[in-house]
C-alpha positions as CSV (number, residue, x, y, z in Angstrom):
1,M,0.3,-0.4,-0.1
2,K,2.8,2.1,1.0
3,I,3.8,2.3,-2.8
4,I,1.0,3.8,-4.0
5,L,0.4,6.6,-1.3
6,K,3.3,8.1,1.2
7,K,0.9,10.6,2.2
8,S,-2.1,9.5,4.2
9,H,-5.3,10.5,2.6
10,S,-6.7,11.4,5.8
11,L,-3.8,14.0,6.1
12,I,-4.4,15.2,2.8
13,L,-8.3,15.3,3.8
14,K,-7.6,17.1,7.1
15,S,-5.3,19.5,5.6
16,A,-7.1,20.9,2.8
17,L,-10.8,20.9,5.3
18,L,-8.6,23.0,7.7
19,A,-7.4,25.4,5.3
20,A,-10.9,26.0,3.7
21,A,-12.3,26.7,7.3
22,V,-9.7,30.3,7.3
23,G,-11.4,31.1,5.0
24,L,-14.6,30.9,6.6
25,A,-13.6,32.3,9.6
26,A,-12.6,35.6,8.1
27,P,-15.2,38.3,9.4
28,V,-17.0,40.6,7.0
29,M,-16.7,44.0,8.5
30,A,-14.5,46.3,7.3
31,K,-15.8,48.3,4.2
32,G,-14.6,51.0,1.4
33,T,-11.4,51.4,0.0
34,P,-8.6,49.4,1.7
35,A,-5.8,51.3,3.4
36,P,-2.2,50.8,2.5
37,A,-0.9,47.5,3.8
38,A,0.6,47.9,7.4
39,A,4.2,46.6,7.9
40,K,4.3,43.2,8.8
41,V,4.3,42.5,12.8
42,Q,7.6,40.5,13.4
43,K,7.2,36.7,14.9
44,L,3.5,36.4,14.4
45,A,3.7,32.8,15.1
46,M,3.8,32.0,18.4
47,K,5.0,28.6,19.9
48,N,2.7,28.1,23.0
49,G,-0.4,30.0,22.1
50,Y,-2.2,32.7,23.3
51,A,-3.0,34.3,27.4
52,S,-6.9,34.8,26.3
53,K,-9.3,34.4,23.4
54,E,-8.9,38.5,22.8
55,A,-5.4,37.6,21.8
56,V,-6.4,34.6,19.8
57,A,-8.9,36.9,17.6
58,E,-6.3,39.3,17.3
59,A,-3.7,37.4,16.0
60,F,-5.9,35.9,13.9
61,I,-6.6,39.0,12.0
62,R,-2.8,40.1,12.2
63,I,-1.6,36.7,10.6
64,Y,-4.2,36.4,7.8
65,A,-3.4,40.5,6.7
66,A,0.3,39.1,6.9
67,V,-0.6,35.7,4.9
68,D,1.7,34.6,7.3
69,R,2.4,30.9,6.6
70,E,4.0,29.3,9.7
71,A,1.8,31.6,12.2
72,M,-1.4,30.3,10.6
73,W,-0.3,26.9,11.6
74,M,0.6,27.4,14.9
75,M,-2.6,28.8,15.8
76,L,-3.8,25.1,15.7
77,P,-4.0,23.4,18.6
78,P,-0.9,21.1,19.4
79,A,-2.6,17.8,19.6
80,L,-4.0,18.7,16.0
81,R,-0.7,19.9,14.7
82,K,0.7,16.6,16.2
83,V,-1.7,14.5,14.3
84,L,-0.9,16.4,11.0
85,G,2.9,16.0,10.9
86,A,4.8,17.5,8.8
87,Q,3.1,16.3,5.5
88,G,-0.1,17.7,7.0
89,K,1.5,21.0,7.9
90,Q,2.4,21.3,3.9
91,G,-0.7,20.7,2.9
92,F,-2.5,22.8,4.8
93,Q,-0.5,25.9,4.3
94,D,-0.4,25.6,1.0
95,S,-4.6,25.5,0.9
96,A,-4.5,28.1,3.6
97,C,-2.9,30.8,1.1
98,N,-5.3,29.5,-1.6
99,S,-8.4,30.0,0.7
100,M,-7.4,33.9,1.2
101,T,-8.6,36.2,-1.5
102,P,-6.9,39.3,-2.3
103,E,-10.0,41.3,-1.1
104,S,-10.3,39.4,2.0
105,V,-6.5,39.8,2.9
106,A,-7.2,43.8,1.8
107,Q,-10.0,43.7,4.3
108,M,-7.6,42.4,7.0
109,K,-5.1,44.7,6.2
110,L,-7.7,47.6,6.7
111,I,-8.7,46.2,9.9
112,A,-5.1,45.9,11.5
113,S,-4.2,49.1,10.1
114,N,-6.8,50.9,12.5
115,P,-7.0,50.6,16.0
116,E,-10.9,51.4,16.2
117,L,-12.0,48.7,13.5
118,M,-9.3,46.4,15.1
119,K,-11.3,46.7,18.8
120,K,-14.5,46.0,17.2
121,A,-13.2,43.2,15.0
122,I,-11.6,41.1,18.0
123,A,-14.7,41.7,20.0
124,E,-16.7,40.3,16.9
125,L,-14.4,37.2,16.5
126,V,-14.5,36.4,20.0
127,T,-18.2,36.5,20.2
128,N,-18.4,34.7,16.6
129,L,-15.5,32.2,17.2
130,E,-15.5,31.5,20.9
131,K,-16.8,28.1,20.6
132,F,-13.7,27.2,18.0
133,M,-11.5,28.8,20.8
134,V,-9.8,25.8,22.7
135,Q,-7.0,25.2,25.8
136,E,-4.1,23.4,26.3
137,K,-1.6,23.4,29.0
138,G,-3.7,26.8,29.5
139,R,-3.1,28.3,26.3
140,W,-5.4,29.3,24.0
141,Y,-5.9,28.4,19.7
142,L,-8.4,28.4,17.6
143,D,-9.4,24.8,15.9
144,F,-10.3,25.7,12.2
145,L,-11.7,22.1,12.0
146,K,-14.7,22.5,14.3
147,V,-15.3,26.2,12.4
148,A,-15.8,23.9,9.5
149,A,-18.5,21.5,11.0
150,A,-20.1,24.7,12.9
151,G,-24.1,25.1,12.6
152,K,-24.5,21.6,11.4
153,S,-25.8,18.4,13.3
154,E,-25.3,14.7,12.8
155,K,-29.0,15.0,11.5
156,D,-28.5,16.5,9.0
157,L,-26.0,13.7,7.5
158,A,-29.4,11.6,6.9
159,N,-30.3,14.0,4.5
160,V,-27.0,14.5,2.3
161,K,-27.5,13.7,-1.3
162,L,-24.6,11.6,-2.6
163,P,-23.3,11.3,-5.9
164,E,-24.7,8.4,-7.8
165,R,-21.5,8.2,-10.2
166,I,-18.3,9.5,-10.1
167,D,-18.3,12.8,-12.7
168,H,-15.6,12.8,-15.1
169,T,-16.3,15.8,-16.9
170,S,-13.7,18.1,-15.1
171,G,-10.7,18.3,-12.4
172,P,-13.0,20.0,-9.7
173,K,-15.9,17.6,-10.3
174,V,-14.3,14.5,-10.3
175,V,-12.6,15.4,-7.0
176,E,-15.6,16.6,-5.5
177,T,-17.7,13.0,-6.3
178,Y,-14.6,11.4,-5.3
179,V,-14.3,13.0,-1.6
180,M,-18.0,12.7,-1.3
181,T,-18.2,8.9,-2.0
182,L,-15.1,8.3,-0.2
183,M,-15.9,10.1,3.1
184,F,-19.3,8.5,3.3
185,G,-17.9,5.0,2.8
186,K,-19.4,4.2,-0.7
187,L,-16.0,2.5,-1.8
188,D,-17.0,1.0,-4.4
189,L,-18.0,4.4,-6.6
190,A,-14.8,5.8,-4.8
191,V,-12.6,3.5,-6.8
192,D,-14.1,4.8,-10.4
193,A,-12.4,8.2,-9.9
194,I,-9.1,6.5,-9.6
195,A,-7.1,6.3,-12.6
196,P,-7.3,3.4,-14.9
197,E,-3.7,2.6,-15.3
198,V,-3.6,2.4,-11.3
199,R,-6.7,0.2,-11.0
200,R,-4.8,-1.9,-13.5
201,I,-1.9,-2.6,-11.6
202,Y,-3.1,-2.9,-7.9
203,G,-7.1,-4.1,-8.3
204,D,-10.0,-2.4,-7.4
205,K,-9.9,-5.0,-4.1
206,R,-6.7,-3.6,-3.3
207,L,-7.4,-0.1,-3.8
208,K,-10.8,-0.5,-1.9
209,A,-9.0,-1.7,1.2
210,L,-6.4,1.2,1.0
211,L,-9.2,3.5,1.1
212,A,-11.1,2.1,4.0
213,Q,-8.1,1.7,6.3
214,E,-7.7,5.6,5.5
215,L,-11.1,5.8,7.0
216,R,-10.8,3.9,9.6
217,S,-7.5,6.0,10.7
218,L,-9.8,8.9,10.9
219,P,-11.2,9.6,14.6
220,P,-15.2,8.8,14.4
221,E,-15.7,12.5,16.0
222,V,-13.2,14.1,13.3
223,L,-14.9,11.9,10.5
224,K,-18.1,13.2,11.4
225,Q,-16.8,16.7,11.4
226,V,-15.4,16.1,8.0
227,K,-18.5,15.1,6.9
228,L,-20.6,18.2,8.2
229,S,-18.5,20.5,6.8
230,F,-20.0,19.0,3.2
231,I,-23.2,20.4,4.1
232,G,-24.3,24.2,3.6
233,S,-23.6,27.3,1.4
234,E,-19.5,26.8,2.9
235,K,-19.4,23.5,0.6
236,E,-18.3,25.3,-2.6
237,T,-15.1,27.0,-0.6
238,I,-14.5,23.4,0.9
239,F,-14.2,22.0,-2.2
240,K,-12.4,24.8,-4.5
241,N,-9.3,24.2,-1.5
242,M,-9.8,20.1,-1.7
243,Y,-9.4,20.9,-5.7
244,A,-6.2,22.8,-4.8
245,T,-4.9,19.7,-2.8
246,Y,-5.8,17.0,-5.5
247,K,-4.7,19.2,-8.3
248,K,-1.0,17.8,-8.6
249,A,-2.7,14.0,-9.0
250,L,-5.2,14.8,-11.7
251,V,-4.7,12.9,-15.2
252,K,-6.8,13.1,-18.3
253,T,-7.5,9.6,-20.0
254,N,-9.5,9.5,-23.0
255,G,-11.4,13.0,-22.3
256,N,-12.3,11.7,-18.9
257,W,-10.2,13.1,-15.5
258,Y,-9.0,10.8,-12.9
259,I,-7.0,11.2,-10.0
260,D,-3.7,9.6,-9.9
261,L,-2.9,8.0,-6.5
262,R,0.5,7.7,-7.2
263,K,1.0,11.4,-7.3
264,M,-0.4,12.5,-3.8
265,R,3.2,12.1,-2.1
């Protein structure tokens, strides 16, 4: 199995999902023409978290405005960073940058450069994101995985309409239908998204065993949060980041798009 996938599927999915949540967490508060970018604050990355929820909120705004990859990663709880590891870190940082639109970055720069806007934004972020702020060893962090699954309950999962087939018409479509069928355990369908050459070499039975193993590697609560993130208006943002993560593994064969797992390393 390791010959096919050196990077865990579960890490890939969680990294893309967490990064999408960075964009979802951005507040829409400042309007008007953005001010010139403020000078980047040095040492935005905090190794040991933050002393208060307000400090988390302020850090998020300044880190977002600076598009600071390392500092955004360090906002995650240490336990979650440990689970993701070095491979998950790179995926998270790459996808997080993709989720930050020029407009939202300009907005954050405006907020960060104006004390009154900053004060208001911190208060609003604490109110909106308080339930996603977690403590480890007395220090505060921001759990983006919970952000992505917010506002939905397990009952909503019963109403999810799953794809009846893999859509091979485009790269984004094959990624979306693959991820949906995979995460909801429809492995017979998920295998159809894998490149024909890979299926021929390794066989569908072996590939399904690999995918089943990846699903089992996700703790039940994490798997539930991933599924919940696919529901609602945020779905488009989530899958935009999923596509960015899978893009390098996409191949086109006989006019159809597939995923070559060997390239996901």
